[in-house]
Backbone as a chain_set.jsonl record, in Angstrom:
{"seq": "MKIWWKQSKRQKEEVYITEEEQERMWHVFLDVRKSQMEWERAQLLFQEATGQDQIDYAIYILEAAERKYQMNLKQAKQLNLDGARMQYIEQKRENG", "coords": {"N": [[0.876, -1.222, -0.063], [0.603, 1.946, -0.645], [2.094, 4.914, 0.423], [0.356, 8.599, 1.317], [1.973, 11.785, 1.713], [0.821, 14.561, 3.486], [1.744, 18.167, 4.259], [0.337, 19.642, 8.074], [-0.635, 21.755, 8.083], [-1.397, 23.892, 9.987], [-0.39, 23.128, 12.181], [2.145, 22.68, 11.357], [3.042, 19.743, 11.122], [4.149, 16.54, 9.599], [1.356, 14.643, 8.459], [-0.197, 11.31, 6.867], [-0.878, 10.049, 5.176], [-2.913, 7.365, 3.761], [-3.622, 5.29, -0.568], [-5.817, 5.668, -1.006], [-7.113, 6.954, 0.568], [-6.023, 9.331, -0.317], [-6.831, 9.513, -2.738], [-9.618, 8.866, -2.753], [-9.894, 12.1, -1.532], [-9.455, 13.152, -4.307], [-11.351, 12.42, -5.82], [-13.68, 13.859, -4.891], [-11.743, 16.581, -5.03], [-12.346, 16.309, -7.322], [-15.232, 16.475, -7.533], [-15.82, 19.075, -6.29], [-15.24, 20.687, -9.369], [-16.694, 19.863, -11.446], [-18.418, 20.815, -10.217], [-18.933, 23.751, -10.327], [-18.788, 24.434, -12.629], [-21.827, 22.966, -13.248], [-22.837, 25.381, -11.744], [-22.308, 27.785, -13.123], [-22.613, 26.83, -15.779], [-24.986, 27.193, -15.136], [-26.003, 29.713, -14.137], [-25.419, 31.218, -16.649], [-27.897, 30.237, -17.746], [-29.629, 31.724, -16.989], [-29.18, 34.139, -17.017], [-30.312, 33.852, -19.859], [-32.57, 33.72, -20.281], [-36.392, 33.153, -21.073], [-38.857, 34.817, -20.534], [-41.739, 34.005, -18.659], [-42.311, 30.783, -17.183], [-39.503, 30.086, -18.117], [-37.144, 31.329, -17.007], [-38.738, 31.011, -14.697], [-37.568, 28.13, -14.066], [-35.474, 28.817, -14.554], [-33.883, 29.751, -12.19], [-34.666, 28.287, -10.617], [-32.978, 25.948, -11.297], [-30.408, 27.15, -11.426], [-30.333, 27.733, -7.768], [-30.808, 24.811, -7.066], [-28.11, 23.769, -8.198], [-26.583, 26.096, -7.165], [-26.639, 24.887, -4.322], [-25.609, 22.046, -4.623], [-23.111, 22.758, -5.694], [-22.111, 24.811, -2.605], [-22.568, 21.855, -1.363], [-20.041, 20.689, -1.972], [-17.59, 21.823, -1.549], [-17.83, 22.436, 1.466], [-17.016, 20.056, 2.022], [-14.698, 19.082, 0.969], [-12.961, 21.701, 1.695], [-14.038, 20.356, 5.112], [-11.349, 18.101, 4.802], [-9.144, 19.48, 4.575], [-8.375, 20.137, 2.044], [-6.144, 21.164, -0.449], [-7.151, 23.531, -3.314], [-4.729, 24.646, -4.726], [-2.658, 23.028, -4.705], [-3.897, 20.836, -5.554], [-4.959, 21.122, -8.193], [-2.247, 21.533, -9.551], [-1.32, 19.241, -9.709], [-3.35, 17.652, -10.65], [-3.04, 18.688, -13.048], [-0.158, 17.618, -13.645], [-0.41, 14.676, -14.534], [-2.669, 15.143, -16.641], [-0.802, 16.4, -18.939], [1.029, 13.817, -18.182]], "CA": [[0.43, 0.163, 0.101], [1.301, 3.164, -0.949], [0.806, 5.785, 1.819], [1.142, 9.727, 0.774], [1.551, 12.775, 3.227], [1.195, 16.312, 3.131], [2.324, 18.769, 5.5], [-0.445, 20.098, 8.612], [-0.417, 24.694, 8.153], [-1.833, 24.596, 11.339], [0.407, 22.312, 13.021], [3.424, 22.639, 10.686], [3.99, 18.85, 11.117], [3.843, 15.472, 8.846], [0.371, 13.415, 8.458], [-0.088, 10.632, 6.764], [-2.819, 9.605, 4.675], [-3.023, 6.716, 2.31], [-3.428, 6.257, -1.152], [-7.814, 5.188, -0.437], [-7.624, 8.632, 1.809], [-5.704, 9.89, -1.054], [-7.926, 8.466, -4.054], [-11.143, 9.878, -2.128], [-9.378, 13.558, -1.884], [-8.724, 13.245, -5.763], [-12.838, 12.5, -6.422], [-13.769, 15.078, -3.97], [-11.776, 17.53, -5.989], [-13.138, 16.156, -8.575], [-16.158, 16.841, -7.829], [-15.932, 20.873, -6.543], [-14.369, 21.626, -10.359], [-17.947, 20.205, -12.104], [-20.264, 21.587, -8.898], [-18.344, 24.954, -10.444], [-18.966, 24.32, -13.933], [-22.841, 22.834, -13.158], [-23.818, 26.219, -11.212], [-21.256, 28.65, -13.58], [-23.171, 27.012, -16.507], [-26.335, 27.434, -14.338], [-25.924, 31.614, -14.627], [-26.04, 31.578, -18.217], [-28.962, 29.925, -18.395], [-30.548, 32.453, -15.501], [-28.775, 35.226, -17.487], [-30.27, 34.481, -21.996], [-33.925, 32.955, -19.666], [-36.916, 35.409, -21.069], [-40.467, 34.779, -19.748], [-41.784, 33.476, -16.345], [-41.193, 29.651, -17.385], [-37.696, 29.77, -18.253], [-37.05, 32.199, -15.208], [-38.623, 30.216, -13.054], [-36.964, 27.174, -14.121], [-33.408, 28.681, -14.536], [-34.09, 30.359, -10.454], [-34.596, 26.391, -9.653], [-31.399, 24.419, -11.413], [-29.598, 28.176, -9.785], [-30.112, 27.666, -6.507], [-29.84, 23.869, -7.001], [-26.327, 24.092, -8.752], [-25.95, 26.894, -6.059], [-26.25, 24.156, -3.189], [-25.024, 21.158, -4.9], [-21.462, 23.534, -4.9], [-22.109, 24.33, -1.538], [-21.941, 21.622, -0.217], [-18.58, 19.712, -2.367], [-17.102, 23.372, -1.129], [-18.16, 22.216, 2.876], [-16.333, 18.313, 1.816], [-13.654, 20.131, 0.653], [-12.721, 22.277, 3.487], [-13.601, 19.114, 6.2], [-10.996, 16.943, 4.01], [-8.25, 20.308, 4.668], [-7.988, 19.746, 0.128], [-5.9, 22.925, -1.55], [-7.299, 23.621, -4.367], [-3.697, 25.104, -5.654], [-1.492, 21.454, -5.191], [-5.059, 19.135, -6.691], [-4.818, 21.136, -9.824], [-1.076, 21.167, -10.039], [-1.628, 17.617, -9.358], [-3.953, 17.508, -12.556], [-1.895, 19.067, -14.605], [1.101, 16.599, -13.927], [-1.679, 13.411, -14.154], [-3.19, 15.296, -18.442], [0.903, 16.164, -19.188], [1.592, 12.092, -18.702]], "C": [[1.141, 1.308, -0.095], [0.885, 4.794, 0.186], [1.542, 7.364, 1.341], [0.935, 10.717, 2.067], [1.866, 13.925, 2.513], [1.946, 16.941, 5.022], [0.773, 19.914, 6.114], [-0.351, 21.841, 8.292], [-0.581, 24.542, 9.383], [-0.966, 24.535, 12.266], [1.618, 21.922, 13.222], [4.143, 20.807, 11.329], [3.183, 17.654, 9.639], [2.855, 14.303, 8.634], [0.074, 12.76, 7.226], [-0.526, 10.343, 6.077], [-2.164, 8.171, 3.135], [-3.555, 6.324, 0.804], [-4.914, 6.21, -1.203], [-7.977, 6.546, -0.213], [-7.154, 9.088, 0.029], [-6.853, 10.402, -2.129], [-9.848, 9.579, -3.937], [-11.112, 12.079, -2.602], [-9.737, 13.88, -3.455], [-10.845, 13.494, -6.139], [-13.679, 13.554, -5.815], [-13.631, 17.199, -5.084], [-12.499, 17.363, -7.839], [-14.351, 17.577, -9.01], [-17.068, 18.254, -7.153], [-15.931, 21.88, -7.954], [-16.301, 21.1, -11.067], [-19.582, 19.869, -11.735], [-19.905, 22.937, -9.872], [-19.039, 24.73, -11.735], [-20.123, 24.013, -13.931], [-23.327, 24.234, -12.927], [-23.204, 27.52, -12.755], [-22.545, 28.636, -15.239], [-24.807, 27.559, -15.796], [-27.105, 29.527, -14.312], [-25.626, 31.334, -15.781], [-26.832, 31.078, -18.588], [-30.049, 30.895, -18.122], [-30.716, 33.385, -16.652], [-29.965, 35.111, -19.392], [-32.268, 33.808, -21.511], [-35.164, 34.691, -20.071], [-37.539, 34.227, -21.527], [-40.388, 34.154, -18.887], [-40.953, 32.037, -16.483], [-40.377, 29.534, -17.445], [-37.01, 30.483, -16.97], [-37.257, 31.449, -13.835], [-37.793, 28.739, -13.131], [-35.039, 27.418, -14.384], [-33.325, 28.697, -12.945], [-33.827, 28.293, -10.011], [-33.565, 25.638, -10.142], [-30.404, 25.638, -10.996], [-29.276, 28.173, -8.777], [-30.452, 25.771, -6.787], [-28.056, 23.468, -7.333], [-26.242, 24.645, -7.174], [-25.339, 25.907, -4.158], [-26.003, 23.366, -3.023], [-23.208, 21.793, -4.568], [-20.84, 24.065, -3.831], [-21.168, 23.238, -0.623], [-21.446, 20.278, -0.546], [-17.561, 20.86, -2.26], [-16.908, 22.628, -0.268], [-17.153, 20.513, 2.922], [-15.466, 18.63, 1.904], [-12.158, 20.227, 1.496], [-12.711, 21.097, 4.507], [-12.331, 17.97, 5.431], [-9.321, 17.887, 4.08], [-7.646, 20.494, 2.75], [-7.844, 21.578, 0.05], [-6.15, 22.952, -3.114], [-5.995, 23.445, -5.824], [-3.211, 23.388, -6.25], [-2.497, 20.979, -6.003], [-4.85, 20.214, -8.002], [-3.498, 21.076, -10.45], [-1.131, 19.182, -10.306], [-2.217, 17.08, -11.201], [-3.179, 17.552, -13.453], [-1.255, 18.18, -14.956], [-0.141, 15.118, -14.381], [-2.206, 13.3, -16.384], [-1.715, 15.393, -18.486], [1.61, 14.705, -19.518], [2.966, 12.673, -17.655]], "O": [[2.272, 1.504, 0.349], [-0.145, 5.395, 0.495], [2.735, 7.507, 1.074], [0.167, 10.613, 3.023], [2.603, 14.256, 1.584], [2.324, 16.507, 6.11], [0.176, 20.683, 5.36], [0.328, 22.814, 8.619], [0.234, 25.167, 10.063], [-0.672, 25.434, 13.054], [2.2, 21.345, 14.14], [5.267, 20.621, 11.796], [2.162, 17.842, 8.977], [3.273, 13.145, 8.61], [0.037, 13.55, 6.283], [-1.472, 10.117, 6.832], [-1.425, 8.173, 2.151], [-4.277, 7.29, 0.555], [-5.214, 7.297, -1.698], [-8.863, 7.225, -0.731], [-8.066, 9.131, -0.796], [-7.5, 11.447, -2.193], [-10.611, 10.336, -4.538], [-11.727, 12.864, -3.324], [-10.323, 14.933, -3.704], [-11.4, 14.502, -6.576], [-14.465, 14.095, -6.593], [-14.341, 18.129, -5.465], [-12.861, 17.97, -8.847], [-14.495, 18.556, -9.742], [-18.259, 18.534, -7.288], [-16.283, 23.057, -8.032], [-17.116, 22.021, -11.129], [-20.662, 19.405, -12.1], [-20.989, 23.291, -10.335], [-20.236, 24.993, -11.62], [-20.515, 24.72, -14.859], [-24.205, 24.589, -13.714], [-24.168, 28.055, -13.303], [-23.119, 29.607, -15.733], [-25.51, 28.413, -16.336], [-28.168, 30.136, -14.428], [-25.556, 30.227, -15.246], [-26.969, 31.136, -19.81], [-31.106, 30.971, -18.749], [-31.781, 33.578, -17.238], [-30.284, 36.144, -19.981], [-33.062, 33.528, -22.409], [-35.164, 35.902, -19.848], [-37.272, 33.273, -22.258], [-39.398, 33.717, -18.301], [-39.771, 31.829, -16.208], [-39.984, 28.627, -16.712], [-36.396, 29.881, -16.089], [-36.685, 31.275, -12.759], [-37.405, 28.301, -12.048], [-34.012, 26.74, -14.396], [-32.756, 27.759, -12.387], [-33.083, 27.542, -9.38], [-33.192, 24.665, -9.486], [-29.514, 25.294, -10.218], [-28.131, 28.502, -8.468], [-29.486, 25.508, -6.071], [-27.161, 22.983, -6.641], [-25.945, 23.951, -6.201], [-24.426, 26.066, -3.348], [-25.88, 23.011, -1.85], [-22.406, 21.476, -3.69], [-19.618, 24.06, -3.683], [-20.172, 23.266, 0.1], [-21.8, 19.198, -0.073], [-16.596, 20.749, -3.016], [-15.982, 21.848, -0.491], [-16.73, 20.055, 3.984], [-15.021, 18.608, 3.051], [-11.138, 19.596, 1.774], [-11.601, 20.71, 4.871], [-12.624, 16.796, 5.657], [-8.324, 17.255, 3.732], [-6.552, 20.971, 2.445], [-8.551, 22.566, 0.242], [-5.407, 22.445, -3.955], [-5.966, 22.865, -6.91], [-3.28, 22.795, -7.327], [-2.189, 20.666, -7.152], [-4.431, 19.577, -8.969], [-3.376, 20.691, -11.613], [-0.912, 18.333, -11.171], [-1.794, 16.546, -12.226], [-2.749, 16.81, -14.337], [-1.328, 17.695, -16.086], [-1.014, 15.839, -13.899], [-2.189, 12.342, -17.158], [-1.184, 14.38, -18.032], [2.336, 14.379, -20.457], [3.942, 11.949, -17.461]]}, "num_chains": 1, "name": "protein.A"}
């Protein structure tokens, strides 16, 4: 089993995490990114809505997307995810 580590920002000590925990953190990071994109699309839908029915629907979609995004951000915060570090890792994975 591979062990990953990170340095705790508050306590200046090394914290070891398992490969499974690293994978969970990666999935949470991707969930945050996905829900952010959904929220941005919902904002565009709202901005382009015409007529009362479209506006009502756009508001419903926007509120749901905002809540989902907030829930994913809360989960990321509980895991002490570092977004900048995760983006760096994502770029390394894409570039091989």
